Backbone as XML, in Angstrom:
<?xml version="1.0"?>
<chain id="A" units="angstrom">
  <residue number="1" name="UNK">
    <atom name="N" x="0.952" y="-1.159" z="-0.001"/>
    <atom name="CA" x="0.072" y="0.100" z="-0.121"/>
    <atom name="C" x="0.884" y="1.081" z="0.342"/>
  </residue>
  <residue number="2" name="UNK">
    <atom name="N" x="0.696" y="1.941" z="-0.921"/>
    <atom name="CA" x="1.504" y="3.482" z="-1.056"/>
    <atom name="C" x="0.658" y="4.806" z="-0.376"/>
  </residue>
  <residue number="3" name="UNK">
    <atom name="N" x="1.267" y="5.342" z="0.443"/>
    <atom name="CA" x="0.663" y="6.352" z="1.217"/>
    <atom name="C" x="1.019" y="7.528" z="0.143"/>
  </residue>
  <residue number="4" name="UNK">
    <atom name="N" x="0.526" y="8.371" z="-0.119"/>
    <atom name="CA" x="0.808" y="9.759" z="-0.557"/>
    <atom name="C" x="0.717" y="11.235" z="0.281"/>
  </residue>
  <residue number="5" name="UNK">
    <atom name="N" x="1.883" y="11.130" z="1.210"/>
    <atom name="CA" x="1.949" y="12.164" z="1.964"/>
    <atom name="C" x="2.301" y="13.383" z="1.638"/>
  </residue>
  <residue number="6" name="UNK">
    <atom name="N" x="1.741" y="14.517" z="1.809"/>
    <atom name="CA" x="1.955" y="15.826" z="1.262"/>
    <atom name="C" x="2.146" y="16.712" z="2.437"/>
  </residue>
  <residue number="7" name="UNK">
    <atom name="N" x="3.185" y="17.487" z="2.673"/>
    <atom name="CA" x="3.656" y="17.893" z="3.594"/>
    <atom name="C" x="3.611" y="19.689" z="3.330"/>
  </residue>
  <residue number="8" name="UNK">
    <atom name="N" x="3.115" y="20.436" z="3.679"/>
    <atom name="CA" x="3.130" y="21.729" z="3.169"/>
    <atom name="C" x="4.246" y="22.675" z="4.330"/>
  </residue>
  <residue number="9" name="UNK">
    <atom name="N" x="5.117" y="22.025" z="4.744"/>
    <atom name="CA" x="6.370" y="22.666" z="5.566"/>
    <atom name="C" x="7.176" y="23.018" z="4.097"/>
  </residue>
  <residue number="10" name="UNK">
    <atom name="N" x="7.709" y="24.217" z="4.614"/>
    <atom name="CA" x="8.419" y="25.045" z="3.669"/>
    <atom name="C" x="9.780" y="25.204" z="4.350"/>
  </residue>
  <residue number="11" name="UNK">
    <atom name="N" x="11.108" y="24.989" z="4.047"/>
    <atom name="CA" x="12.409" y="25.249" z="4.969"/>
    <atom name="C" x="12.807" y="26.186" z="4.011"/>
  </residue>
  <residue number="12" name="UNK">
    <atom name="N" x="13.681" y="27.121" z="4.606"/>
    <atom name="CA" x="14.666" y="28.142" z="3.767"/>
    <atom name="C" x="15.606" y="27.731" z="4.428"/>
  </residue>
  <residue number="13" name="UNK">
    <atom name="N" x="16.717" y="28.111" z="3.780"/>
    <atom name="CA" x="18.310" y="27.711" z="4.199"/>
    <atom name="C" x="19.189" y="28.712" z="3.698"/>
  </residue>
  <residue number="14" name="UNK">
    <atom name="N" x="20.049" y="29.275" z="4.462"/>
    <atom name="CA" x="20.598" y="30.428" z="4.298"/>
    <atom name="C" x="22.310" y="29.806" z="4.038"/>
  </residue>
  <residue number="15" name="UNK">
    <atom name="N" x="22.539" y="28.901" z="3.330"/>
    <atom name="CA" x="24.464" y="28.747" z="3.292"/>
    <atom name="C" x="25.127" y="29.639" z="3.247"/>
  </residue>
  <residue number="16" name="UNK">
    <atom name="N" x="26.492" y="29.435" z="3.729"/>
    <atom name="CA" x="27.409" y="30.792" z="3.688"/>
    <atom name="C" x="28.578" y="30.325" z="2.850"/>
  </residue>
  <residue number="17" name="UNK">
    <atom name="N" x="28.703" y="29.028" z="2.784"/>
    <atom name="CA" x="29.698" y="28.670" z="1.945"/>
    <atom name="C" x="29.757" y="27.677" z="0.878"/>
  </residue>
  <residue number="18" name="UNK">
    <atom name="N" x="30.215" y="27.586" z="0.016"/>
    <atom name="CA" x="30.403" y="26.457" z="-1.096"/>
    <atom name="C" x="30.091" y="24.936" z="-0.834"/>
  </residue>
  <residue number="19" name="UNK">
    <atom name="N" x="30.571" y="25.040" z="0.584"/>
    <atom name="CA" x="30.837" y="23.798" z="1.087"/>
    <atom name="C" x="29.168" y="23.052" z="1.688"/>
  </residue>
  <residue number="20" name="UNK">
    <atom name="N" x="28.549" y="24.396" z="2.593"/>
    <atom name="CA" x="27.416" y="23.980" z="2.913"/>
    <atom name="C" x="26.416" y="23.751" z="1.776"/>
  </residue>
  <residue number="21" name="UNK">
    <atom name="N" x="26.936" y="24.896" z="0.552"/>
    <atom name="CA" x="25.557" y="24.259" z="-0.284"/>
    <atom name="C" x="25.887" y="22.922" z="-0.724"/>
  </residue>
  <residue number="22" name="UNK">
    <atom name="N" x="26.858" y="22.383" z="-0.957"/>
    <atom name="CA" x="27.231" y="21.197" z="-1.615"/>
    <atom name="C" x="26.586" y="20.137" z="-0.640"/>
  </residue>
  <residue number="23" name="UNK">
    <atom name="N" x="26.743" y="20.289" z="0.779"/>
    <atom name="CA" x="26.412" y="19.430" z="1.672"/>
    <atom name="C" x="24.966" y="19.308" z="1.925"/>
  </residue>
  <residue number="24" name="UNK">
    <atom name="N" x="24.100" y="20.278" z="1.764"/>
    <atom name="CA" x="22.634" y="20.507" z="1.421"/>
    <atom name="C" x="22.082" y="19.717" z="0.362"/>
  </residue>
  <residue number="25" name="UNK">
    <atom name="N" x="22.597" y="19.932" z="-0.736"/>
    <atom name="CA" x="22.371" y="19.498" z="-2.273"/>
    <atom name="C" x="22.430" y="17.623" z="-1.773"/>
  </residue>
  <residue number="26" name="UNK">
    <atom name="N" x="23.763" y="17.749" z="-1.695"/>
    <atom name="CA" x="23.730" y="15.785" z="-1.275"/>
    <atom name="C" x="22.586" y="15.276" z="-0.108"/>
  </residue>
  <residue number="27" name="UNK">
    <atom name="N" x="22.593" y="16.341" z="0.928"/>
    <atom name="CA" x="21.774" y="15.407" z="1.804"/>
    <atom name="C" x="20.158" y="15.567" z="0.963"/>
  </residue>
  <residue number="28" name="UNK">
    <atom name="N" x="19.666" y="16.825" z="0.605"/>
    <atom name="CA" x="17.973" y="16.363" z="0.174"/>
    <atom name="C" x="18.575" y="15.571" z="-1.248"/>
  </residue>
  <residue number="29" name="UNK">
    <atom name="N" x="19.084" y="15.134" z="-2.067"/>
    <atom name="CA" x="19.620" y="14.137" z="-3.128"/>
    <atom name="C" x="19.300" y="12.699" z="-2.482"/>
  </residue>
  <residue number="30" name="UNK">
    <atom name="N" x="20.299" y="12.721" z="-1.469"/>
    <atom name="CA" x="20.364" y="11.292" z="-0.357"/>
    <atom name="C" x="18.657" y="11.212" z="-0.113"/>
  </residue>
  <residue number="31" name="UNK">
    <atom name="N" x="17.781" y="12.122" z="0.616"/>
    <atom name="CA" x="16.604" y="11.747" z="0.616"/>
    <atom name="C" x="15.420" y="11.390" z="0.127"/>
  </residue>
  <residue number="32" name="UNK">
    <atom name="N" x="16.235" y="11.898" z="-1.093"/>
    <atom name="CA" x="15.011" y="11.798" z="-2.197"/>
    <atom name="C" x="13.714" y="13.094" z="-1.872"/>
  </residue>
  <residue number="33" name="UNK">
    <atom name="N" x="14.466" y="14.321" z="-1.582"/>
    <atom name="CA" x="13.791" y="14.908" z="-1.070"/>
    <atom name="C" x="13.608" y="16.203" z="-2.393"/>
  </residue>
  <residue number="34" name="UNK">
    <atom name="N" x="12.508" y="16.430" z="-3.281"/>
    <atom name="CA" x="12.506" y="17.463" z="-3.924"/>
    <atom name="C" x="12.754" y="18.850" z="-3.824"/>
  </residue>
  <residue number="35" name="UNK">
    <atom name="N" x="14.138" y="19.759" z="-4.444"/>
    <atom name="CA" x="14.430" y="21.127" z="-4.097"/>
    <atom name="C" x="14.831" y="22.004" z="-5.233"/>
  </residue>
  <residue number="36" name="UNK">
    <atom name="N" x="14.796" y="22.761" z="-4.905"/>
    <atom name="CA" x="15.206" y="23.881" z="-6.026"/>
    <atom name="C" x="15.955" y="24.974" z="-5.052"/>
  </residue>
  <residue number="37" name="UNK">
    <atom name="N" x="17.113" y="25.671" z="-6.251"/>
    <atom name="CA" x="18.348" y="26.316" z="-5.526"/>
    <atom name="C" x="17.966" y="27.962" z="-6.576"/>
  </residue>
  <residue number="38" name="UNK">
    <atom name="N" x="17.593" y="28.683" z="-5.624"/>
    <atom name="CA" x="17.067" y="30.424" z="-6.336"/>
    <atom name="C" x="17.644" y="31.030" z="-5.959"/>
  </residue>
  <residue number="39" name="UNK">
    <atom name="N" x="18.675" y="31.588" z="-7.143"/>
    <atom name="CA" x="19.724" y="32.739" z="-6.948"/>
    <atom name="C" x="19.490" y="34.201" z="-7.228"/>
  </residue>
  <residue number="40" name="UNK">
    <atom name="N" x="18.015" y="34.502" z="-7.127"/>
    <atom name="CA" x="17.425" y="35.918" z="-7.430"/>
    <atom name="C" x="17.492" y="36.444" z="-5.985"/>
  </residue>
  <residue number="41" name="UNK">
    <atom name="N" x="17.866" y="37.556" z="-6.147"/>
    <atom name="CA" x="17.777" y="38.435" z="-4.943"/>
    <atom name="C" x="16.505" y="39.240" z="-4.769"/>
  </residue>
  <residue number="42" name="UNK">
    <atom name="N" x="16.113" y="39.575" z="-3.932"/>
    <atom name="CA" x="14.950" y="39.696" z="-3.200"/>
    <atom name="C" x="14.502" y="41.374" z="-3.700"/>
  </residue>
  <residue number="43" name="UNK">
    <atom name="N" x="15.081" y="41.949" z="-3.838"/>
    <atom name="CA" x="15.337" y="43.206" z="-4.144"/>
    <atom name="C" x="16.586" y="43.721" z="-5.160"/>
  </residue>
  <residue number="44" name="UNK">
    <atom name="N" x="16.227" y="44.728" z="-6.023"/>
    <atom name="CA" x="17.515" y="45.289" z="-6.855"/>
    <atom name="C" x="18.124" y="45.959" z="-5.880"/>
  </residue>
  <residue number="45" name="UNK">
    <atom name="N" x="19.545" y="46.055" z="-6.208"/>
    <atom name="CA" x="20.119" y="46.922" z="-5.183"/>
    <atom name="C" x="19.970" y="48.149" z="-5.614"/>
  </residue>
  <residue number="46" name="UNK">
    <atom name="N" x="19.828" y="48.904" z="-6.552"/>
    <atom name="CA" x="19.416" y="50.364" z="-6.551"/>
    <atom name="C" x="18.222" y="50.522" z="-5.772"/>
  </residue>
  <residue number="47" name="UNK">
    <atom name="N" x="17.295" y="49.612" z="-5.753"/>
    <atom name="CA" x="16.213" y="50.401" z="-4.878"/>
    <atom name="C" x="16.310" y="50.171" z="-3.564"/>
  </residue>
  <residue number="48" name="UNK">
    <atom name="N" x="17.012" y="49.115" z="-3.088"/>
    <atom name="CA" x="17.573" y="49.062" z="-1.811"/>
    <atom name="C" x="18.659" y="50.424" z="-1.540"/>
  </residue>
  <residue number="49" name="UNK">
    <atom name="N" x="19.286" y="50.928" z="-2.018"/>
    <atom name="CA" x="20.420" y="51.751" z="-1.611"/>
    <atom name="C" x="19.652" y="53.271" z="-1.475"/>
  </residue>
  <residue number="50" name="UNK">
    <atom name="N" x="18.703" y="53.398" z="-2.393"/>
    <atom name="CA" x="17.478" y="54.153" z="-2.085"/>
    <atom name="C" x="16.836" y="54.694" z="-1.206"/>
  </residue>
  <residue number="51" name="UNK">
    <atom name="N" x="16.624" y="53.106" z="-0.620"/>
    <atom name="CA" x="15.435" y="53.037" z="0.334"/>
    <atom name="C" x="16.322" y="53.093" z="1.707"/>
  </residue>
  <residue number="52" name="UNK">
    <atom name="N" x="17.513" y="53.158" z="1.599"/>
    <atom name="CA" x="18.518" y="53.250" z="2.597"/>
    <atom name="C" x="19.277" y="54.699" z="3.041"/>
  </residue>
  <residue number="53" name="UNK">
    <atom name="N" x="19.015" y="55.333" z="1.760"/>
    <atom name="CA" x="19.440" y="56.831" z="1.591"/>
    <atom name="C" x="18.447" y="57.568" z="2.370"/>
  </residue>
  <residue number="54" name="UNK">
    <atom name="N" x="17.030" y="57.480" z="1.968"/>
    <atom name="CA" x="15.975" y="57.904" z="2.701"/>
    <atom name="C" x="15.844" y="57.635" z="4.034"/>
  </residue>
  <residue number="55" name="UNK">
    <atom name="N" x="16.309" y="56.657" z="4.459"/>
    <atom name="CA" x="16.152" y="56.572" z="6.000"/>
    <atom name="C" x="16.947" y="57.325" z="6.592"/>
  </residue>
  <residue number="56" name="UNK">
    <atom name="N" x="18.711" y="57.213" z="6.069"/>
    <atom name="CA" x="19.435" y="57.835" z="6.380"/>
    <atom name="C" x="19.176" y="59.932" z="6.731"/>
  </residue>
  <residue number="57" name="UNK">
    <atom name="N" x="18.165" y="60.191" z="5.384"/>
    <atom name="CA" x="17.845" y="61.510" z="5.289"/>
    <atom name="C" x="16.922" y="62.025" z="6.198"/>
  </residue>
  <residue number="58" name="UNK">
    <atom name="N" x="16.116" y="60.872" z="6.581"/>
    <atom name="CA" x="14.907" y="61.217" z="7.510"/>
    <atom name="C" x="15.904" y="61.229" z="8.862"/>
  </residue>
  <residue number="59" name="UNK">
    <atom name="N" x="16.619" y="60.204" z="9.028"/>
    <atom name="CA" x="17.290" y="60.268" z="10.532"/>
    <atom name="C" x="18.181" y="61.683" z="10.829"/>
  </residue>
  <residue number="60" name="UNK">
    <atom name="N" x="18.442" y="62.331" z="9.544"/>
    <atom name="CA" x="19.547" y="63.624" z="9.972"/>
    <atom name="C" x="18.628" y="64.921" z="9.274"/>
  </residue>
  <residue number="61" name="UNK">
    <atom name="N" x="17.428" y="64.702" z="9.655"/>
    <atom name="CA" x="16.544" y="65.886" z="9.901"/>
    <atom name="C" x="15.837" y="66.202" z="8.249"/>
  </residue>
  <residue number="62" name="UNK">
    <atom name="N" x="16.432" y="65.610" z="7.306"/>
    <atom name="CA" x="15.904" y="66.077" z="5.962"/>
    <atom name="C" x="14.604" y="65.359" z="5.488"/>
  </residue>
  <residue number="63" name="UNK">
    <atom name="N" x="13.964" y="66.335" z="4.855"/>
    <atom name="CA" x="12.542" y="65.896" z="4.639"/>
    <atom name="C" x="11.312" y="66.507" z="5.054"/>
  </residue>
  <residue number="64" name="UNK">
    <atom name="N" x="10.135" y="66.145" z="4.812"/>
    <atom name="CA" x="9.052" y="67.267" z="4.852"/>
    <atom name="C" x="8.003" y="66.243" z="5.309"/>
  </residue>
  <residue number="65" name="UNK">
    <atom name="N" x="7.113" y="67.191" z="6.212"/>
    <atom name="CA" x="6.264" y="66.216" z="6.667"/>
    <atom name="C" x="4.450" y="67.043" z="6.045"/>
  </residue>
  <residue number="66" name="UNK">
    <atom name="N" x="3.824" y="65.823" z="5.534"/>
    <atom name="CA" x="2.743" y="66.461" z="4.861"/>
    <atom name="C" x="1.439" y="65.614" z="5.758"/>
  </residue>
  <residue number="67" name="UNK">
    <atom name="N" x="0.102" y="66.488" z="5.857"/>
    <atom name="CA" x="-0.927" y="66.292" z="6.210"/>
    <atom name="C" x="-1.304" y="65.128" z="5.256"/>
  </residue>
  <residue number="68" name="UNK">
    <atom name="N" x="-2.324" y="64.433" z="5.606"/>
    <atom name="CA" x="-3.032" y="63.136" z="4.847"/>
    <atom name="C" x="-3.975" y="64.257" z="3.589"/>
  </residue>
  <residue number="69" name="UNK">
    <atom name="N" x="-4.585" y="65.043" z="3.710"/>
    <atom name="CA" x="-5.025" y="65.905" z="2.803"/>
    <atom name="C" x="-4.193" y="66.597" z="1.802"/>
  </residue>
  <residue number="70" name="UNK">
    <atom name="N" x="-2.957" y="67.017" z="2.493"/>
    <atom name="CA" x="-1.819" y="67.345" z="1.267"/>
    <atom name="C" x="-1.357" y="66.156" z="0.571"/>
  </residue>
  <residue number="71" name="UNK">
    <atom name="N" x="-1.354" y="65.069" z="1.215"/>
    <atom name="CA" x="-0.856" y="63.731" z="0.425"/>
    <atom name="C" x="-2.118" y="63.323" z="-0.772"/>
  </residue>
  <residue number="72" name="UNK">
    <atom name="N" x="-3.544" y="63.342" z="0.095"/>
    <atom name="CA" x="-4.316" y="63.141" z="-1.185"/>
    <atom name="C" x="-4.318" y="64.042" z="-2.590"/>
  </residue>
  <residue number="73" name="UNK">
    <atom name="N" x="-3.878" y="65.097" z="-2.258"/>
    <atom name="CA" x="-4.225" y="66.459" z="-3.140"/>
    <atom name="C" x="-2.804" y="66.202" z="-4.345"/>
  </residue>
  <residue number="74" name="UNK">
    <atom name="N" x="-1.325" y="65.514" z="-3.580"/>
    <atom name="CA" x="-0.681" y="65.316" z="-4.406"/>
    <atom name="C" x="-0.840" y="63.825" z="-5.376"/>
  </residue>
  <residue number="75" name="UNK">
    <atom name="N" x="-1.843" y="63.271" z="-4.981"/>
    <atom name="CA" x="-2.457" y="61.856" z="-5.720"/>
    <atom name="C" x="-2.987" y="61.745" z="-6.274"/>
  </residue>
  <residue number="76" name="UNK">
    <atom name="N" x="-3.838" y="63.149" z="-6.621"/>
    <atom name="CA" x="-4.845" y="63.487" z="-7.746"/>
    <atom name="C" x="-4.618" y="63.236" z="-9.128"/>
  </residue>
</chain>
């Protein structure tokens, strides 16, 4: 009798060396666990830099304050 077990758990690992990557791949293959390797960065580095610069600017007192109504007027 074959039981088809479906598990909804997802594991995300963050190996820091090529040895760790190789070991994880070997482990998964040995246990016949399906896996995928994603090399995509979550965010564009230029976007991240702009966000970090904006945070610095606010910490240094640069920036403006808008009321909700002023913001709504800008979005028209």
